[in-house]
N, C-alpha and C positions, 0 to 999 in steps of 0.2 A: 713782692713785698719790699717796701723801702728799707734801706739799711738802718739798723738800730731799732727796728720794731719787733715786737713779740706778738704772736698770735694767741689769743685766748678763745675758748668756746664762748658762745653767747651767754650760757649760764654763768661762767666765771666772770665775764665782763659785767653782767648785770649784778652779780653778787658784790663785786668790788664797788660798783656805783651805789648800791643800797647802803653798804657799810660806810662808805665815805660820806654820803648824805646824812646818815645818822650820827656820824662822828662830828660833822660840822654843825648839826642841830643842837649839840650840847645837851641841855636838860629838857629840851622840847621833844615831845613824841611826834612822830610823823605817821599819818594815816597811809593806808595802802594807796588810796586815790592820789594823795599828795606825792608819794614816791613815784607812782606810775607817770603822773604828769611831769613832774620836775625832771625825772631821769629818762623820760621818753621810753618807757618799758611797757610792752603790752601787758595788760592787767593779769591775764591768765598765766603768762610766763612769770610775771612777778610773784604771783601766789606760789608757784612751784619753787622759785628761788628762795623766797622768804621761809617757806616750810623747811627747806634744807638747812638754812642758817639757824633757824630755831632748834631743829633737831641736833645741830652741832653745838648748841649752847652759846651761840654768839649774840643772839638777840632774843627779845621776848616781846610779847604783845600784851597790852593792857586794854581790857574792854571798857566800853562806856563812851560818853560824849566827849570826854577829854582824853580818851585813850589813843592808842596807836602803837607804833613800834619804837623800841629803844634798845640801845646796846646793853648787854648784861654787865660788861666791864668797861672801865675807862679805855679809850682808844690806845693809850700807851701800853696796855696790857694785852692787846690783841695783835698777833703777828700776821703778816701777809700770808705766811705759810699756812696758818690755821684757816684763813679765809679760802685760800686756794684748795686746801684739802677738803674743806666742807663742800665746795662747789664742784670739784672735779675728781675727788678721790685721791688716791696716792699721788704724791708729787713726783713729776717727771718720770712716770713709769714708762717702761719700754719693754717690748718683748725680748726675752733672752734668746741669744743665738747659741745653739748647742754646738760647741767646738767639736764634739765627738762625731757629729753628723757631717762635718766638713771633709772635703778631700784632705788627705794627709799633709800636703804642702801648705794648706791654709789654717790648720788647727792652731799652730802657735801664734801667727799674726792675729787671728780672731780672738784668741785668749788675751793677748796684750791689749787689743782694742777694747775688749770688755772691761778690763781693769781700768783703762783710761776713762771710759764712760762712767764706771762706778765712782771714780774720783770726782768727775764733773758733777754727777748727780748729788754726791755728798756735799760738795762745795755749794751748789745751788740751794739745796735744802737748808744748809746752815745760814746762808745769806738771806733767804726768804723768811726764816725764823727770826732773824735779827732786825728786820725792818717791820715797824709797827704801823698800825692804822693811823696813829697820831703823826708819824713821819710823813705818810702820804697826804694826810689832810693838813699838814703844817700846823698842827696844834702844839703849842709849846707852853711850858710853864713860864711865868713871868721872869724875865732876866736870864733865861737859858738860851744861849746861842749855840746852834749845832749846824753841821752841814745839812742842807736840805736835799732830800731825795725827791725828784720830780716824777710824777706818774700821770700819764695822759691816756685817756681812753679814746 
């Protein structure tokens, strides 16, 4: 894996693509077919992804000829952390190592490592909650200049 890249599951990758497409669409609704073609996501997989995002309360569907999918909230109110949690469950979950099951000479170093990992997870969660869909989509209110966070899939 090239330096500076992060791996996401296909579900998370597709969820981010869908949410970004809807954020950039503004007030326009996008059909499942449009999303599948534009984002190059297999339709059956897209149906699964969209269902999860709907269940998480991030998007809704409007039936009818002018229907389609749209965000429930403005992109500036949707954190990347919420999208990741909706698509992959608990953020940055890892299996816990039981220090009590380690040989005696490893118990203390493993306990210290677990504390460091907890701090890293806490920082990552806070950071993911602070970055919004608007940040990723570079949607800005008129006249507001901010540092831009780039996201590439």
